[in-house]
GUTOR-563857 format. One record per atom (N, C-alpha, C, O): z, x, y negated; residue in one letter; atom name. Coordinates in steps of 0.001 Angstrom, whole numbers. Example, Ala and Ser with C-alpha at 12.3 -4.5 7.8 and 13.67 -1.06 7.14 Angstrom:
BEGIN
+---------+---------+---------+---------+-------+
:      zz :      xx :      yy : residuo : atomo :
+---------+---------+---------+---------+-------+
:    7800 :   13190 :    5690 :       A :     N :
:    7800 :   12300 :    4500 :       A :    CA :
:    7800 :   13200 :    3300 :       A :     C :
:    8465 :   14236 :    3319 :       A :     O :
:    7080 :   12850 :    2250 :       S :     N :
:    7140 :   13670 :    1060 :       S :    CA :
:    7870 :   12900 :     -30 :       S :     C :
:    8039 :   13409 :   -1138 :       S :     O :
+---------+---------+---------+---------+-------+
//
This chain:
BEGIN
+---------+---------+---------+---------+-------+
:      zz :      xx :      yy : residuo : atomo :
+---------+---------+---------+---------+-------+
:    -892 :    4566 :  -19769 :       M :     N :
:    -734 :    3770 :  -18588 :       M :    CA :
:   -1136 :    4583 :  -17365 :       M :     C :
:   -2197 :    5207 :  -17357 :       M :     O :
:    -311 :    4579 :  -16350 :       R :     N :
:    -610 :    5284 :  -15105 :       R :    CA :
:   -1592 :    4457 :  -14283 :       R :     C :
:   -1533 :    3227 :  -14275 :       R :     O :
:   -2485 :    5143 :  -13599 :       C :     N :
:   -3434 :    4471 :  -12718 :       C :    CA :
:   -3833 :    5436 :  -11610 :       C :     C :
:   -3527 :    6627 :  -11666 :       C :     O :
:   -4503 :    4917 :  -10627 :       N :     N :
:   -5058 :    5755 :   -9574 :       N :    CA :
:   -6563 :    5779 :   -9742 :       N :     C :
:   -7225 :    4746 :   -9646 :       N :     O :
:   -7100 :    6962 :   -9994 :       S :     N :
:   -8538 :    7123 :  -10132 :       S :    CA :
:   -9130 :    7453 :   -8776 :       S :     C :
:   -8513 :    8142 :   -7963 :       S :     O :
:  -10346 :    6949 :   -8540 :       L :     N :
:  -11041 :    7209 :   -7283 :       L :    CA :
:  -12151 :    8218 :   -7519 :       L :     C :
:  -12940 :    8087 :   -8454 :       L :     O :
:  -12201 :    9223 :   -6657 :       Y :     N :
:  -13212 :   10258 :   -6729 :       Y :    CA :
:  -14006 :   10257 :   -5435 :       Y :     C :
:  -13435 :   10226 :   -4344 :       Y :     O :
:  -15309 :   10291 :   -5562 :       L :     N :
:  -16188 :   10383 :   -4404 :       L :    CA :
:  -16669 :   11815 :   -4276 :       L :     C :
:  -17242 :   12379 :   -5208 :       L :     O :
:  -16428 :   12397 :   -3108 :       I :     N :
:  -16869 :   13760 :   -2814 :       I :    CA :
:  -18001 :   13655 :   -1804 :       I :     C :
:  -17852 :   13054 :    -741 :       I :     O :
:  -19137 :   14251 :   -2156 :       E :     N :
:  -20288 :   14219 :   -1263 :       E :    CA :
:  -20826 :   15631 :   -1075 :       E :     C :
:  -20815 :   16437 :   -2006 :       E :     O :
:  -21297 :   15927 :     140 :       P :     N :
:  -21835 :   17271 :     381 :       P :    CA :
:  -23189 :   17461 :    -288 :       P :     C :
:  -23986 :   16528 :    -392 :       P :     O :
:  -23429 :   18664 :    -729 :       R :     N :
:  -24761 :   19008 :   -1222 :       R :    CA :
:  -25674 :   19207 :      -5 :       R :     C :
:  -25192 :   19523 :    1083 :       R :     O :
:  -26968 :   19026 :    -178 :       T :     N :
:  -27899 :   19162 :     949 :       T :    CA :
:  -27877 :   20577 :    1532 :       T :     C :
:  -28123 :   20756 :    2725 :       T :     O :
:  -27591 :   21561 :     716 :       E :     N :
:  -27555 :   22951 :    1189 :       E :    CA :
:  -26452 :   23182 :    2221 :       E :     C :
:  -26557 :   24089 :    3047 :       E :     O :
:  -25402 :   22372 :    2180 :       L :     N :
:  -24284 :   22586 :    3104 :       L :    CA :
:  -24721 :   22374 :    4544 :       L :     C :
:  -24330 :   23150 :    5415 :       L :     O :
:  -25510 :   21361 :    4821 :       A :     N :
:  -25963 :   21109 :    6196 :       A :    CA :
:  -26756 :   22300 :    6718 :       A :     C :
:  -26573 :   22712 :    7864 :       A :     O :
:  -27627 :   22850 :    5896 :       Q :     N :
:  -28415 :   24013 :    6300 :       Q :    CA :
:  -27512 :   25217 :    6554 :       Q :     C :
:  -27704 :   25948 :    7525 :       Q :     O :
:  -26545 :   25418 :    5695 :       W :     N :
:  -25629 :   26545 :    5810 :       W :    CA :
:  -24795 :   26446 :    7085 :       W :     C :
:  -24600 :   27443 :    7779 :       W :     O :
:  -24305 :   25250 :    7393 :       L :     N :
:  -23417 :   25077 :    8546 :       L :    CA :
:  -24135 :   25184 :    9886 :       L :     C :
:  -23516 :   25511 :   10898 :       L :     O :
:  -25431 :   24912 :    9896 :       D :     N :
:  -26192 :   24916 :   11139 :       D :    CA :
:  -26071 :   26266 :   11840 :       D :     C :
:  -26516 :   27290 :   11321 :       D :     O :
:  -25462 :   26253 :   13027 :       G :     N :
:  -25263 :   27479 :   13801 :       G :    CA :
:  -23998 :   28237 :   13453 :       G :     C :
:  -23636 :   29168 :   14173 :       G :     O :
:  -23309 :   27876 :   12376 :       R :     N :
:  -22076 :   28560 :   11970 :       R :    CA :
:  -20832 :   27883 :   12520 :       R :     C :
:  -19841 :   28543 :   12832 :       R :     O :
:  -20890 :   26555 :   12635 :       V :     N :
:  -19741 :   25789 :   13127 :       V :    CA :
:  -20229 :   24802 :   14172 :       V :     C :
:  -21417 :   24486 :   14238 :       V :     O :
:  -19301 :   24317 :   14989 :       D :     N :
:  -19717 :   23339 :   15994 :       D :    CA :
:  -20051 :   22008 :   15334 :       D :     C :
:  -19675 :   21754 :   14190 :       D :     O :
:  -20751 :   21177 :   16063 :       G :     N :
:  -21248 :   19925 :   15526 :       G :    CA :
:  -20169 :   18992 :   15015 :       G :     C :
:  -20366 :   18314 :   14006 :       G :     O :
:  -19016 :   18944 :   15705 :       D :     N :
:  -17934 :   18056 :   15266 :       D :    CA :
:  -17388 :   18475 :   13909 :       D :     C :
:  -17145 :   17633 :   13044 :       D :     O :
:  -17197 :   19776 :   13725 :       L :     N :
:  -16700 :   20256 :   12434 :       L :    CA :
:  -17750 :   20041 :   11352 :       L :     C :
:  -17415 :   19643 :   10236 :       L :     O :
:  -19003 :   20297 :   11667 :       A :     N :
:  -20069 :   20076 :   10683 :       A :    CA :
:  -20082 :   18609 :   10251 :       A :     C :
:  -20252 :   18307 :    9070 :       A :     O :
:  -19901 :   17704 :   11208 :       E :     N :
:  -19885 :   16277 :   10879 :       E :    CA :
:  -18758 :   15947 :    9902 :       E :     C :
:  -18951 :   15167 :    8969 :       E :     O :
:  -17592 :   16536 :   10113 :       I :     N :
:  -16447 :   16317 :    9215 :       I :    CA :
:  -16766 :   16848 :    7820 :       I :     C :
:  -16507 :   16175 :    6822 :       I :     O :
:  -17322 :   18042 :    7751 :       L :     N :
:  -17598 :   18675 :    6459 :       L :    CA :
:  -18734 :   17988 :    5699 :       L :     C :
:  -18834 :   18120 :    4479 :       L :     O :
:  -19577 :   17267 :    6407 :       L :     N :
:  -20720 :   16600 :    5781 :       L :    CA :
:  -20466 :   15130 :    5490 :       L :     C :
:  -21332 :   14441 :    4951 :       L :     O :
:  -19300 :   14659 :    5839 :       E :     N :
:  -18940 :   13256 :    5613 :       E :    CA :
:  -18489 :   13049 :    4168 :       E :     C :
:  -17664 :   13819 :    3677 :       E :     O :
:  -19005 :   12030 :    3471 :       P :     N :
:  -18472 :   11735 :    2140 :       P :    CA :
:  -16985 :   11368 :    2233 :       P :     C :
:  -16545 :   10782 :    3223 :       P :     O :
:  -16232 :   11712 :    1217 :       V :     N :
:  -14790 :   11475 :    1197 :       V :    CA :
:  -14417 :   10805 :    -121 :       V :     C :
:  -14935 :   11151 :   -1183 :       V :     O :
:  -13514 :    9848 :     -27 :       M :     N :
:  -12989 :    9187 :   -1224 :       M :    CA :
:  -11534 :    9640 :   -1372 :       M :     C :
:  -10739 :    9508 :    -441 :       M :     O :
:  -11195 :   10169 :   -2536 :       L :     N :
:   -9821 :   10574 :   -2816 :       L :    CA :
:   -9286 :    9773 :   -3997 :       L :     C :
:   -9982 :    9551 :   -4988 :       L :     O :
:   -8053 :    9351 :   -3866 :       E :     N :
:   -7364 :    8618 :   -4923 :       E :    CA :
:   -6391 :    9578 :   -5587 :       E :     C :
:   -5603 :   10238 :   -4910 :       E :     O :
:   -6444 :    9655 :   -6903 :       N :     N :
:   -5612 :   10602 :   -7637 :       N :    CA :
:   -4830 :    9880 :   -8730 :       N :     C :
:   -5427 :    9208 :   -9571 :       N :     O :
:   -3479 :   10011 :   -8730 :       P :     N :
:   -2697 :    9372 :   -9797 :       P :    CA :
:   -2958 :   10073 :  -11131 :       P :     C :
:   -2900 :   11298 :  -11227 :       P :     O :
:   -3246 :    9267 :  -12159 :       E :     N :
:   -3575 :    9819 :  -13472 :       E :    CA :
:   -3028 :    8915 :  -14557 :       E :     C :
:   -2544 :    7814 :  -14294 :       E :     O :
:   -3117 :    9404 :  -15775 :       G :     N :
:   -2726 :    8603 :  -16929 :       G :    CA :
:   -1292 :    8825 :  -17333 :       G :     C :
:    -661 :    9802 :  -16930 :       G :     O :
:    -786 :    7915 :  -18129 :       G :     N :
:     559 :    8069 :  -18666 :       G :    CA :
:     536 :    8940 :  -19910 :       G :     C :
:    -521 :    9277 :  -20443 :       G :     O :
:    1712 :    9287 :  -20347 :       R :     N :
:    1819 :   10143 :  -21538 :       R :    CA :
:    1655 :   11583 :  -21096 :       R :     C :
:    2573 :   12182 :  -20536 :       R :     O :
:     471 :   12135 :  -21354 :       T :     N :
:     154 :   13464 :  -20864 :       T :    CA :
:    -945 :   14095 :  -21709 :       T :     C :
:   -1698 :   13399 :  -22391 :       T :     O :
:   -1026 :   15413 :  -21656 :       V :     N :
:   -2109 :   16122 :  -22331 :       V :    CA :
:   -3294 :   16319 :  -21382 :       V :     C :
:   -4341 :   16813 :  -21802 :       V :     O :
:   -3145 :   15945 :  -20121 :       W :     N :
:   -4208 :   16100 :  -19141 :       W :    CA :
:   -5394 :   15213 :  -19493 :       W :     C :
:   -5234 :   14056 :  -19883 :       W :     O :
:   -6596 :   15785 :  -19344 :       R :     N :
:   -7828 :   15022 :  -19536 :       R :    CA :
:   -8492 :   14805 :  -18170 :       R :     C :
:   -8048 :   15336 :  -17152 :       R :     O :
:   -9541 :   14028 :  -18180 :       G :     N :
:  -10261 :   13770 :  -16932 :       G :    CA :
:  -10765 :   15037 :  -16267 :       G :     C :
:  -10721 :   15163 :  -15043 :       G :     O :
:  -11241 :   15973 :  -17068 :       S :     N :
:  -11762 :   17222 :  -16504 :       S :    CA :
:  -10660 :   18040 :  -15834 :       S :     C :
:  -10914 :   18743 :  -14856 :       S :     O :
:   -9448 :   17952 :  -16355 :       D :     N :
:   -8320 :   18649 :  -15726 :       D :    CA :
:   -8023 :   18047 :  -14357 :       D :     C :
:   -7810 :   18768 :  -13382 :       D :     O :
:   -8012 :   16718 :  -14296 :       H :     N :
:   -7764 :   16038 :  -13022 :       H :    CA :
:   -8850 :   16358 :  -12011 :       H :     C :
:   -8563 :   16558 :  -10831 :       H :     O :
:  -10095 :   16407 :  -12465 :       A :     N :
:  -11206 :   16698 :  -11565 :       A :    CA :
:  -11030 :   18057 :  -10901 :       A :     C :
:  -11320 :   18212 :   -9715 :       A :     O :
:  -10558 :   19038 :  -11657 :       L :     N :
:  -10325 :   20364 :  -11076 :       L :    CA :
:   -9266 :   20319 :   -9989 :       L :     C :
:   -9406 :   20972 :   -8955 :       L :     O :
:   -8209 :   19554 :  -10215 :       T :     N :
:   -7156 :   19479 :   -9190 :       T :    CA :
:   -7674 :   18777 :   -7943 :       T :     C :
:   -7329 :   19167 :   -6828 :       T :     O :
:   -8491 :   17753 :   -8115 :       V :     N :
:   -9051 :   17047 :   -6958 :       V :    CA :
:   -9921 :   17996 :   -6134 :       V :     C :
:   -9862 :   17988 :   -4904 :       V :     O :
:  -10718 :   18801 :   -6806 :       K :     N :
:  -11564 :   19769 :   -6103 :       K :    CA :
:  -10722 :   20751 :   -5298 :       K :     C :
:  -11020 :   21027 :   -4136 :       K :     O :
:   -9673 :   21275 :   -5918 :       L :     N :
:   -8824 :   22250 :   -5227 :       L :    CA :
:   -8076 :   21626 :   -4051 :       L :     C :
:   -7971 :   22231 :   -2985 :       L :     O :
:   -7565 :   20430 :   -4246 :       V :     N :
:   -6861 :   19735 :   -3158 :       V :    CA :
:   -7808 :   19506 :   -1985 :       V :     C :
:   -7434 :   19714 :    -830 :       V :     O :
:   -9025 :   19081 :   -2280 :       F :     N :
:   -9981 :   18830 :   -1211 :       F :    CA :
:  -10282 :   20102 :    -419 :       F :     C :
:  -10209 :   20105 :     809 :       F :     O :
:  -10618 :   21175 :   -1121 :       V :     N :
:  -10953 :   22422 :    -411 :       V :    CA :
:   -9752 :   22920 :     384 :       V :     C :
:   -9911 :   23366 :    1520 :       V :     O :
:   -8554 :   22853 :    -190 :       A :     N :
:   -7355 :   23284 :     526 :       A :    CA :
:   -7131 :   22429 :    1778 :       A :     C :
:   -6682 :   22937 :    2806 :       A :     O :
:   -7444 :   21136 :    1690 :       S :     N :
:   -7217 :   20242 :    2831 :       S :    CA :
:   -8107 :   20591 :    4018 :       S :     C :
:   -7792 :   20230 :    5152 :       S :     O :
:   -9206 :   21282 :    3774 :       L :     N :
:  -10094 :   21663 :    4871 :       L :    CA :
:   -9438 :   22660 :    5807 :       L :     C :
:   -9871 :   22811 :    6949 :       L :     O :
:   -8397 :   23345 :    5343 :       R :     N :
:   -7679 :   24307 :    6170 :       R :    CA :
:   -6953 :   23641 :    7338 :       R :     C :
:   -6455 :   24338 :    8223 :       R :     O :
:   -6882 :   22312 :    7359 :       Q :     N :
:   -6219 :   21619 :    8468 :       Q :    CA :
:   -7065 :   21657 :    9743 :       Q :     C :
:   -6551 :   21392 :   10830 :       Q :     O :
:   -8351 :   21983 :    9622 :       Y :     N :
:   -9250 :   21952 :   10767 :       Y :    CA :
:   -9412 :   23340 :   11374 :       Y :     C :
:   -9530 :   24337 :   10662 :       Y :     O :
:   -9416 :   23383 :   12689 :       T :     N :
:   -9730 :   24607 :   13409 :       T :    CA :
:  -11244 :   24738 :   13406 :       T :     C :
:  -11910 :   23749 :   13712 :       T :     O :
:  -11817 :   25840 :   13095 :       P :     N :
:  -11282 :   27173 :   12850 :       P :    CA :
:  -11048 :   27494 :   11378 :       P :     C :
:  -10864 :   28659 :   11028 :       P :     O :
:  -11051 :   26478 :   10504 :       L :     N :
:  -10881 :   26737 :    9079 :       L :    CA :
:   -9444 :   27087 :    8707 :       L :     C :
:   -9156 :   27396 :    7550 :       L :     O :
:   -8551 :   27040 :    9677 :       D :     N :
:   -7136 :   27323 :    9403 :       D :    CA :
:   -6839 :   28818 :    9317 :       D :     C :
:   -5712 :   29205 :    9007 :       D :     O :
:   -7834 :   29658 :    9586 :       T :     N :
:   -7658 :   31102 :    9412 :       T :    CA :
:   -8594 :   31578 :    8299 :       T :     C :
:   -9614 :   30946 :    8023 :       T :     O :
:   -8240 :   32689 :    7668 :       D :     N :
:   -9104 :   33230 :    6621 :       D :    CA :
:  -10492 :   33558 :    7160 :       D :     C :
:  -11504 :   33247 :    6531 :       D :     O :
:  -10530 :   34192 :    8335 :       A :     N :
:  -11815 :   34585 :    8915 :       A :    CA :
:  -12667 :   33356 :    9244 :       A :     C :
:  -13866 :   33341 :    8969 :       A :     O :
:  -12062 :   32349 :    9819 :       G :     N :
:  -12792 :   31132 :   10158 :       G :    CA :
:  -13274 :   30384 :    8929 :       G :     C :
:  -14384 :   29852 :    8908 :       G :     O :
:  -12437 :   30348 :    7911 :       F :     N :
:  -12800 :   29681 :    6652 :       F :    CA :
:  -13991 :   30389 :    6010 :       F :     C :
:  -14934 :   29750 :    5543 :       F :     O :
:  -13929 :   31713 :    5997 :       E :     N :
:  -15019 :   32493 :    5403 :       E :    CA :
:  -16298 :   32363 :    6220 :       E :     C :
:  -17380 :   32235 :    5646 :       E :     O :
:  -16200 :   32393 :    7532 :       A :     N :
:  -17392 :   32265 :    8382 :       A :    CA :
:  -18068 :   30914 :    8166 :       A :     C :
:  -19296 :   30825 :    8160 :       A :     O :
:  -17277 :   29873 :    7991 :       A :     N :
:  -17834 :   28533 :    7851 :       A :    CA :
:  -18340 :   28239 :    6448 :       A :     C :
:  -19384 :   27609 :    6283 :       A :     O :
:  -17598 :   28696 :    5427 :       L :     N :
:  -17903 :   28286 :    4051 :       L :    CA :
:  -18299 :   29422 :    3114 :       L :     C :
:  -18654 :   29183 :    1960 :       L :     O :
:  -18239 :   30664 :    3611 :       G :     N :
:  -18712 :   31787 :    2809 :       G :    CA :
:  -17682 :   32400 :    1894 :       G :     C :
:  -18032 :   33231 :    1056 :       G :     O :
:  -16405 :   32016 :    2023 :       S :     N :
:  -15341 :   32576 :    1185 :       S :    CA :
:  -14003 :   32391 :    1876 :       S :     C :
:  -13793 :   31415 :    2596 :       S :     O :
:  -13099 :   33336 :    1653 :       R :     N :
:  -11723 :   33185 :    2147 :       R :    CA :
:  -10871 :   32424 :    1148 :       R :     C :
:   -9799 :   31928 :    1494 :       R :     O :
:  -11336 :   32329 :     -76 :       R :     N :
:  -10545 :   31787 :   -1181 :       R :    CA :
:  -10826 :   30308 :   -1404 :       R :     C :
:  -11955 :   29843 :   -1248 :       R :     O :
:   -9796 :   29594 :   -1766 :       I :     N :
:   -9903 :   28198 :   -2179 :       I :    CA :
:  -10156 :   28221 :   -3679 :       I :     C :
:   -9334 :   28721 :   -4447 :       I :     O :
:  -11304 :   27673 :   -4096 :       S :     N :
:  -11646 :   27752 :   -5521 :       S :    CA :
:  -12532 :   26581 :   -5931 :       S :     C :
:  -13148 :   25916 :   -5098 :       S :     O :
:  -12573 :   26354 :   -7229 :       V :     N :
:  -13470 :   25352 :   -7795 :       V :    CA :
:  -14916 :   25777 :   -7550 :       V :     C :
:  -15778 :   24938 :   -7291 :       V :     O :
:  -15176 :   27070 :   -7632 :       E :     N :
:  -16531 :   27569 :   -7415 :       E :    CA :
:  -17000 :   27268 :   -5999 :       E :     C :
:  -18156 :   26894 :   -5801 :       E :     O :
:  -16127 :   27425 :   -5014 :       L :     N :
:  -16494 :   27115 :   -3638 :       L :    CA :
:  -16788 :   25620 :   -3496 :       L :     C :
:  -17769 :   25234 :   -2860 :       L :     O :
:  -15941 :   24788 :   -4086 :       F :     N :
:  -16197 :   23351 :   -4061 :       F :    CA :
:  -17581 :   23062 :   -4652 :       F :     C :
:  -18394 :   22379 :   -4029 :       F :     O :
:  -17843 :   23579 :   -5843 :       D :     N :
:  -19101 :   23290 :   -6545 :       D :    CA :
:  -20322 :   23812 :   -5793 :       D :     C :
:  -21422 :   23286 :   -5960 :       D :     O :
:  -20141 :   24830 :   -4977 :       R :     N :
:  -21253 :   25355 :   -4182 :       R :    CA :
:  -21691 :   24353 :   -3119 :       R :     C :
:  -22883 :   24189 :   -2861 :       R :     O :
:  -20704 :   23678 :   -2500 :       W :     N :
:  -21008 :   22853 :   -1327 :       W :    CA :
:  -20867 :   21343 :   -1523 :       W :     C :
:  -21391 :   20577 :    -715 :       W :     O :
:  -20173 :   20892 :   -2576 :       W :     N :
:  -19916 :   19465 :   -2747 :       W :    CA :
:  -20120 :   19047 :   -4203 :       W :     C :
:  -20146 :   19874 :   -5114 :       W :     O :
:  -20261 :   17754 :   -4386 :       T :     N :
:  -20280 :   17172 :   -5723 :       T :    CA :
:  -19085 :   16231 :   -5835 :       T :     C :
:  -18579 :   15721 :   -4835 :       T :     O :
:  -18655 :   16016 :   -7054 :       L :     N :
:  -17514 :   15144 :   -7330 :       L :    CA :
:  -17936 :   14116 :   -8365 :       L :     C :
:  -18530 :   14449 :   -9390 :       L :     O :
:  -17619 :   12865 :   -8079 :       R :     N :
:  -17958 :   11803 :   -9026 :       R :    CA :
:  -16757 :   10884 :   -9179 :       R :     C :
:  -16214 :   10371 :   -8199 :       R :     O :
:  -16355 :   10688 :  -10423 :       L :     N :
:  -15308 :    9722 :  -10732 :       L :    CA :
:  -15941 :    8355 :  -10703 :       L :     C :
:  -16912 :    8098 :  -11415 :       L :     O :
:  -15396 :    7473 :   -9883 :       L :     N :
:  -15955 :    6134 :   -9790 :       L :    CA :
:  -15397 :    5273 :  -10906 :       L :     C :
:  -14225 :    5389 :  -11266 :       L :     O :
:  -16236 :    4414 :  -11451 :       P :     N :
:  -15743 :    3548 :  -12528 :       P :    CA :
:  -14665 :    2613 :  -12005 :       P :     C :
:  -14467 :    2501 :  -10795 :       P :     O :
:  -13978 :    1951 :  -12902 :       G :     N :
:  -12866 :    1083 :  -12557 :       G :    CA :
:  -13022 :     392 :  -11220 :       G :     C :
:  -14100 :     -99 :  -10886 :       G :     O :
:  -11962 :     356 :  -10470 :       S :     N :
:  -12020 :    -271 :   -9159 :       S :    CA :
:  -11126 :   -1502 :   -9143 :       S :     C :
:  -10181 :   -1625 :   -9922 :       S :     O :
:  -11450 :   -2391 :   -8245 :       Y :     N :
:  -10693 :   -3618 :   -8088 :       Y :    CA :
:  -10259 :   -3739 :   -6641 :       Y :     C :
:  -10914 :   -3224 :   -5735 :       Y :     O :
:   -9170 :   -4411 :   -6443 :       R :     N :
:   -8748 :   -4743 :   -5087 :       R :    CA :
:   -9446 :   -6039 :   -4712 :       R :     C :
:   -9632 :   -6910 :   -5562 :       R :     O :
:   -9836 :   -6176 :   -3448 :       T :     N :
:  -10509 :   -7404 :   -3038 :       T :    CA :
:   -9625 :   -8611 :   -3268 :       T :     C :
:  -10126 :   -9706 :   -3523 :       T :     O :
:   -8310 :   -8428 :   -3182 :       E :     N :
:   -7394 :   -9544 :   -3425 :       E :    CA :
:   -7533 :  -10070 :   -4855 :       E :     C :
:   -7386 :  -11266 :   -5106 :       E :     O :
:   -7813 :   -9167 :   -5776 :       D :     N :
:   -7961 :   -9563 :   -7177 :       D :    CA :
:   -9258 :  -10329 :   -7425 :       D :     C :
:   -9356 :  -11091 :   -8387 :       D :     O :
:  -10244 :  -10131 :   -6569 :       L :     N :
:  -11548 :  -10759 :   -6752 :       L :    CA :
:  -11771 :  -11960 :   -5845 :       L :     C :
:  -12773 :  -12662 :   -5979 :       L :     O :
:  -10854 :  -12196 :   -4933 :       R :     N :
:  -11022 :  -13261 :   -3953 :       R :    CA :
:  -11143 :  -14639 :   -4599 :       R :     C :
:  -11729 :  -15547 :   -4010 :       R :     O :
:  -10598 :  -14803 :   -5798 :       Q :     N :
:  -10696 :  -16093 :   -6493 :       Q :    CA :
:  -12148 :  -16526 :   -6665 :       Q :     C :
:  -12441 :  -17722 :   -6657 :       Q :     O :
:  -13063 :  -15564 :   -6822 :       F :     N :
:  -14474 :  -15898 :   -6979 :       F :    CA :
:  -15084 :  -16367 :   -5664 :       F :     C :
:  -15942 :  -17249 :   -5648 :       F :     O :
:  -14642 :  -15782 :   -4583 :       L :     N :
:  -15080 :  -16237 :   -3269 :       L :    CA :
:  -14667 :  -17685 :   -3067 :       L :     C :
:  -15462 :  -18510 :   -2619 :       L :     O :
:  -13426 :  -17986 :   -3398 :       V :     N :
:  -12911 :  -19351 :   -3255 :       V :    CA :
:  -13693 :  -20305 :   -4153 :       V :     C :
:  -14055 :  -21405 :   -3735 :       V :     O :
:  -13948 :  -19882 :   -5374 :       K :     N :
:  -14637 :  -20745 :   -6329 :       K :    CA :
:  -16055 :  -21102 :   -5875 :       K :     C :
:  -16538 :  -22201 :   -6148 :       K :     O :
:  -16712 :  -20181 :   -5190 :       Y :     N :
:  -18109 :  -20388 :   -4799 :       Y :    CA :
:  -18293 :  -20498 :   -3284 :       Y :     C :
:  -19362 :  -20181 :   -2762 :       Y :     O :
:  -17262 :  -20942 :   -2587 :       L :     N :
:  -17337 :  -21061 :   -1131 :       L :    CA :
:  -18517 :  -21901 :    -673 :       L :     C :
:  -19139 :  -21584 :     341 :       L :     O :
:  -18834 :  -22953 :   -1390 :       D :     N :
:  -19917 :  -23844 :    -979 :       D :    CA :
:  -21296 :  -23187 :   -1117 :       D :     C :
:  -22293 :  -23737 :    -648 :       D :     O :
:  -21356 :  -22022 :   -1755 :       R :     N :
:  -22637 :  -21330 :   -1933 :       R :    CA :
:  -22782 :  -20109 :   -1031 :       R :     C :
:  -23772 :  -19382 :   -1114 :       R :     O :
:  -21787 :  -19887 :    -165 :       I :     N :
:  -21807 :  -18697 :     692 :       I :    CA :
:  -22510 :  -19025 :    2003 :       I :     C :
:  -22149 :  -19971 :    2703 :       I :     O :
:  -23515 :  -18227 :    2314 :       E :     N :
:  -24252 :  -18377 :    3564 :       E :    CA :
:  -23419 :  -17815 :    4714 :       E :     C :
:  -22736 :  -16806 :    4536 :       E :     O :
:  -23461 :  -18441 :    5882 :       P :     N :
:  -22798 :  -17861 :    7052 :       P :    CA :
:  -23382 :  -16474 :    7332 :       P :     C :
:  -24566 :  -16224 :    7108 :       P :     O :
:  -22528 :  -15588 :    7824 :       T :     N :
:  -22953 :  -14208 :    8048 :       T :    CA :
:  -23557 :  -13977 :    9424 :       T :     C :
:  -24301 :  -13020 :    9638 :       T :     O :
:  -23223 :  -14875 :   10364 :       G :     N :
:  -23631 :  -14641 :   11748 :       G :    CA :
:  -22605 :  -13841 :   12509 :       G :     C :
:  -22738 :  -13646 :   13717 :       G :     O :
:  -21576 :  -13371 :   11816 :       N :     N :
:  -20467 :  -12655 :   12445 :       N :    CA :
:  -19358 :  -13676 :   12676 :       N :     C :
:  -18845 :  -14272 :   11730 :       N :     O :
:  -18991 :  -13872 :   13945 :       E :     N :
:  -18039 :  -14920 :   14292 :       E :    CA :
:  -16695 :  -14747 :   13587 :       E :     C :
:  -16127 :  -15716 :   13083 :       E :     O :
:  -16196 :  -13532 :   13551 :       L :     N :
:  -14895 :  -13293 :   12917 :       L :    CA :
:  -14934 :  -13620 :   11422 :       L :     C :
:  -14037 :  -14285 :   10904 :       L :     O :
:  -15963 :  -13154 :   10746 :       V :     N :
:  -16065 :  -13366 :    9302 :       V :    CA :
:  -16313 :  -14843 :    8995 :       V :     C :
:  -15729 :  -15396 :    8063 :       V :     O :
:  -17175 :  -15472 :    9777 :       D :     N :
:  -17454 :  -16889 :    9533 :       D :    CA :
:  -16217 :  -17751 :    9795 :       D :     C :
:  -15984 :  -18721 :    9075 :       D :     O :
:  -15422 :  -17413 :   10812 :       D :     N :
:  -14157 :  -18127 :   11046 :       D :    CA :
:  -13192 :  -17909 :    9880 :       D :     C :
:  -12492 :  -18833 :    9466 :       D :     O :
:  -13159 :  -16694 :    9360 :       W :     N :
:  -12308 :  -16391 :    8210 :       W :    CA :
:  -12726 :  -17236 :    7006 :       W :     C :
:  -11877 :  -17790 :    6308 :       W :     O :
:  -14031 :  -17333 :    6768 :       L :     N :
:  -14517 :  -18153 :    5662 :       L :    CA :
:  -14122 :  -19615 :    5843 :       L :     C :
:  -13766 :  -20283 :    4872 :       L :     O :
:  -14181 :  -20121 :    7075 :       K :     N :
:  -13761 :  -21500 :    7343 :       K :    CA :
:  -12283 :  -21680 :    7013 :       K :     C :
:  -11891 :  -22686 :    6421 :       K :     O :
:  -11463 :  -20701 :    7397 :       K :     N :
:  -10022 :  -20786 :    7117 :       K :    CA :
:   -9753 :  -20739 :    5616 :       K :     C :
:   -8889 :  -21459 :    5116 :       K :     O :
:  -10485 :  -19899 :    4903 :       V :     N :
:  -10351 :  -19852 :    3446 :       V :    CA :
:  -10708 :  -21224 :    2878 :       V :     C :
:  -10011 :  -21748 :    2009 :       V :     O :
:  -11784 :  -21791 :    3370 :       H :     N :
:  -12228 :  -23106 :    2901 :       H :    CA :
:  -11184 :  -24186 :    3190 :       H :     C :
:  -10948 :  -25056 :    2352 :       H :     O :
:  -10556 :  -24139 :    4369 :       E :     N :
:   -9549 :  -25132 :    4746 :       E :    CA :
:   -8310 :  -25035 :    3871 :       E :     C :
:   -7652 :  -26041 :    3607 :       E :     O :
:   -7991 :  -23824 :    3418 :       R :     N :
:   -6787 :  -23618 :    2575 :       R :    CA :
:   -7049 :  -23901 :    1111 :       R :     C :
:   -6117 :  -23911 :     307 :       R :     O :
:   -8294 :  -24130 :     752 :       T :     N :
:   -8651 :  -24369 :    -647 :       T :    CA :
:   -8539 :  -25849 :    -967 :       T :     C :
:   -9114 :  -26682 :    -266 :       T :     O :
:   -7799 :  -26184 :   -2027 :       P :     N :
:   -7650 :  -27600 :   -2394 :       P :    CA :
:   -8938 :  -28209 :   -2915 :       P :     C :
:   -8967 :  -29389 :   -3263 :       P :     O :
+---------+---------+---------+---------+-------+
//
């Protein structure tokens, strides 16, 4: 069965120290931001989870080339310590975690409807109005 797996990419603490003084603050902020990637997997294939994880790592590191000054070999090396896109470079600066099964909120909304009378107001006008509308549409 085909599915989309979710991977969480988070920077290692060493990356912030390494980037300090090497790149401008805006780029450092981008490189230090956790990222969620969705990867199509499954079906009739010999690929295992570890194979998919390697491709996710490579795609992520390659995608960093979209940012200036990482779009040049010299800039990429100055910022990350290598000109090459590799699993080793990913593992030096980031961690990868496959998240367990995910659900769409639409699939879980039935529980919200079922327990509407037990939901405390949030204090957020938009959300509380939304809850009222959900309640009004519930038989």
